[in-house]
C-alpha positions in Angstrom: -170.7 -46.5 88.0 -171.9 -43.0 86.9 -172.5 -42.6 83.2 -169.6 -40.2 82.8 -167.1 -42.7 84.1 -168.3 -45.5 81.8 -166.4 -44.0 78.9 -162.7 -44.8 78.7 -161.7 -41.3 77.5 -163.4 -39.7 80.5 -161.6 -42.1 82.9 -158.3 -41.0 81.3 -159.4 -37.3 81.4 -160.2 -37.5 85.1 -157.0 -39.2 86.0 -154.9 -36.7 84.1 -157.1 -33.9 85.4 -156.6 -34.8 89.0 -152.9 -34.8 88.6 -153.0 -31.4 86.8 -155.2 -30.0 89.6 -152.5 -30.9 92.1 -149.4 -29.7 90.3 -150.7 -26.4 88.9 -151.6 -24.8 92.3 -148.4 -26.4 93.8 -146.3 -24.4 91.4 -148.7 -21.6 91.2 -148.5 -20.7 94.9 -144.8 -19.9 94.5 -145.4 -18.1 91.2 -148.1 -15.8 92.7 -146.2 -15.0 95.9 -143.1 -14.2 93.8 -145.2 -12.0 91.6 -144.2 -14.0 88.5 -147.7 -14.7 87.2 -146.8 -13.7 83.6 -144.2 -16.3 83.3 -146.9 -19.0 83.0 -148.4 -17.1 80.0 -145.0 -16.6 78.4 -144.0 -20.2 78.6 -147.4 -21.5 77.4 -147.0 -19.4 74.3 -143.6 -20.9 73.7 -145.1 -24.3 74.3 -147.5 -23.6 71.5 -144.5 -23.1 69.2 -143.2 -26.4 70.5 -146.4 -28.2 69.7 -146.4 -26.8 66.1 -142.7 -27.8 65.7 -143.5 -31.3 66.9 -146.3 -31.7 64.4 -144.1 -30.5 61.6 -141.3 -32.8 62.6 -143.4 -35.8 63.3 -142.5 -35.7 67.0 -144.9 -36.3 69.9 -146.1 -32.6 70.4 -145.9 -32.7 74.2 -142.2 -33.7 74.1 -141.3 -30.9 71.7 -143.4 -28.4 73.8 -141.5 -29.5 76.9 -138.2 -28.9 75.2 -139.2 -25.5 73.9 -140.6 -24.5 77.3 -137.4 -25.5 79.2 -135.2 -23.6 76.7 -137.5 -20.5 77.1 -137.3 -20.8 80.9 -133.5 -20.7 80.8 -133.8 -17.8 78.3 -135.9 -15.8 80.7 -133.3 -16.4 83.5 -130.5 -15.4 81.2 -132.2 -12.2 80.1 -133.2 -11.3 83.7 -129.4 -11.1 84.4 -128.9 -9.0 81.3 -131.7 -6.5 82.2 -131.3 -6.4 86.0 -133.0 -3.0 86.3 -135.8 -4.0 83.8 -136.4 -7.6 84.7 -139.9 -7.7 83.2 -138.3 -7.1 79.8 -137.1 -10.7 79.8 -140.6 -12.0 80.0 -141.8 -9.6 77.2 -139.0 -10.7 74.9 -139.5 -14.4 75.3 -143.3 -13.9 75.0 -142.9 -12.0 71.7 -140.5 -14.7 70.4 -142.8 -17.5 71.4 -145.9 -15.9 69.7 -143.9 -15.0 66.5 -142.4 -18.5 66.2 -145.7 -20.2 66.9 -147.4 -18.2 64.2 -144.7 -19.1 61.6 -144.7 -22.8 62.5 -148.5 -23.1 62.5 -148.7 -21.4 59.1 -146.2 -23.9 57.7 -148.2 -26.9 58.8 -151.6 -28.3 57.9 -152.8 -29.6 61.3 -154.8 -26.6 62.5 -157.5 -28.8 63.9 -155.0 -30.6 66.0 -153.4 -27.4 67.1 -156.9 -26.2 68.3 -157.1 -29.2 70.6 -153.8 -28.1 72.3 -154.9 -24.5 72.5 -158.1 -25.1 74.5 -157.7 -28.7 75.7 -159.5 -31.8 74.6 -160.9 -34.6 76.9 -161.8 -36.8 73.9 -158.2 -36.9 72.6 -156.5 -37.7 75.9 -154.7 -41.0 75.2 -153.2 -43.6 77.5 -149.8 -42.3 76.5 -150.9 -38.8 77.6 -152.0 -40.1 81.0 -148.7 -42.0 81.6 -146.8 -38.9 80.6 -148.9 -36.7 82.9 -148.5 -39.1 85.9 -144.8 -39.5 85.6 -144.0 -35.8 85.3 -146.7 -34.9 88.0 -145.0 -37.2 90.5 -141.6 -35.6 89.5 -143.0 -32.1 90.2 -144.6 -33.0 93.5 -141.6 -34.9 94.8 -139.3 -32.0 93.7 -141.4 -29.5 95.5 -141.6 -31.5 98.7 -137.8 -32.1 98.8 -137.0 -28.5 97.9 -139.8 -26.9 99.9 -137.7 -25.1 102.5 -135.4 -23.5 99.9 -138.3 -22.6 97.6 -140.1 -21.1 100.6 -137.1 -18.9 101.5 -136.4 -17.6 98.0 -140.1 -16.8 97.6 -140.1 -14.3 100.4 -136.5 -13.0 100.5 -133.9 -14.1 98.0 -131.1 -12.0 99.5 -131.6 -13.4 103.0 -131.9 -16.9 101.6 -128.6 -16.5 99.8 -126.9 -15.3 103.0 -128.2 -18.2 104.9 -126.6 -20.7 102.5 -129.5 -21.5 100.2 -128.3 -22.1 96.6 -130.5 -19.3 95.2 -129.3 -19.4 91.6 -129.6 -23.2 91.3 -133.0 -23.1 92.9 -134.3 -20.4 90.6 -133.2 -22.3 87.5 -134.7 -25.6 88.8 -138.0 -23.8 89.7 -138.4 -22.2 86.3 -137.9 -25.7 84.8 -140.6 -27.0 87.0 -142.9 -24.2 85.7 -142.1 -25.3 82.1 -142.7 -29.0 82.9 -146.1 -28.1 84.6 -147.2 -26.3 81.4 -146.3 -29.2 79.2 -148.1 -31.6 81.5 -151.3 -29.5 81.9 -151.8 -28.3 78.4 -153.5 -31.5 77.1 -156.4 -31.0 79.6 -156.6 -27.3 80.2 -155.1 -26.0 76.9 -152.0 -23.9 76.3 -153.8 -20.6 76.4 -155.5 -21.3 79.8 -152.9 -23.4 81.7 -151.5 -20.3 83.5 -155.0 -19.5 84.8 -155.2 -22.9 86.6 -151.9 -21.9 88.3 -153.2 -18.6 89.5 -157.0 -18.7 90.1 -157.0 -21.5 92.8 -154.2 -19.8 94.5 -156.1 -16.5 94.5 -159.0 -18.3 96.0 -156.9 -19.9 98.7 -155.4 -16.5 99.7 -158.9 -15.4 100.7 -159.0 -18.1 103.4 -155.5 -19.2 104.4 -153.8 -18.1 107.5 -150.4 -19.6 106.6 -148.3 -20.6 103.6 -149.0 -24.3 104.1 -152.7 -23.8 104.5 -152.7 -21.6 101.3 -151.0 -24.5 99.4 -153.5 -27.0 100.7 -156.5 -24.8 99.9 -155.2 -24.1 96.5 -155.0 -27.8 95.6 -158.5 -28.3 97.0 -159.9 -25.5 94.9 -157.9 -26.7 91.9 -159.4 -30.2 92.2 -162.9 -28.7 92.5 -162.4 -26.6 89.4 -161.1 -29.5 87.4 -163.8 -32.0 88.5 -166.6 -29.5 87.9 -165.1 -28.3 84.7 -164.6 -31.8 83.2 -168.2 -32.8 84.2 -169.7 -29.7 82.6 -167.6 -30.0 79.5 -168.8 -33.6 79.1 -172.5 -33.0 79.5 -172.5 -29.6 77.8 -170.1 -30.5 74.9 -167.9 -27.6 75.9 -164.1 -26.9 75.7 -162.7 -28.5 78.9 -160.1 -25.8 79.4 -162.6 -23.0 79.4 -165.1 -24.8 81.7 -162.3 -25.6 84.1 -161.0 -22.0 84.3 -164.5 -20.5 84.5 -165.4 -23.0 87.3 -162.3 -21.8 89.1 -163.3 -18.2 88.7 -166.9 -18.9 89.9 -165.4 -20.6 93.0 -163.3 -17.5 93.6 -166.2 -15.2 93.2 -168.4 -17.3 95.6 -165.5 -17.4 98.1 -165.1 -13.6 98.0 -168.9 -13.1 98.3 -169.3 -15.5 101.3 -166.2 -14.0 103.0 -167.7 -10.5 102.7 -171.0 -11.6 104.2 -169.3 -13.4 107.1 -167.1 -10.3 107.7 -170.2 -8.0 107.7 -171.9 -10.3 110.2 -168.8 -10.3 112.5 -168.7 -6.5 112.4 -172.4 -6.3 113.1 -172.2 -8.8 116.0 -169.2 -7.0 117.5 -171.1 -3.7 117.2 -174.1 -5.2 118.9 -172.0 -6.5 121.8 -170.3 -3.1 122.3 -173.8 -1.5 122.3 -175.1 -4.0 124.8 -172.1 -3.6 127.1 -172.5 0.2 127.1 -176.2 0.0 127.8 -175.4 -2.1 130.9 
């Protein structure tokens, strides 16, 4: 067994990390294609308020973060209807509320060190309880996505046409935004509240450089998410670094390498096609 896996806390971190690496891009692919990337940031800030509230009330922080995130998700949907011509205002309002509430609740408590571990993630503090929580909710998210795949796919590209074809658009929108909230609550223990939305977006951005279809983009995004988490956790262990930051930076490096390699391949293809045209003309 490699040294890194001889520690119980690293075994728990890798189990939770793999689950997070699967669910974040799974939800992220729909978020990115619907141009809702800021929702992840918004709900993560509200989740921070939930963590602070849980610590103040003696409640398991991830439970309170989940409740706060779900309530905020419904708040966004409600405000989107109130500001139909300015839908982005709903995200700004909830984001401002989340930051303000989090600041107040954190100032009322004395567990700033514990809050820090939720902000940026902590592999050393991942407990068996955290792993169980992550596994149960991750399975719930993956099963929900698979069962509702067709409807989620339709509303991602054309809500109006989906509604006309009989898809329950309103119900699916509410359910999907709850899935986003659950994903944030699940992932924040490993990646950290401030960085969880990055793990939803960056692997998807990488997959879009290569994918030829929606399903291939989904598959690639999960592969890149797994690579980012495995590399990030390994680097954070040996370098004594914050896991959330190393995971996200690993994902960004993978994205940059993918873009670089794709540009080289494209130049070679253009060059080879130009050579073939020249050769055919010379003949």
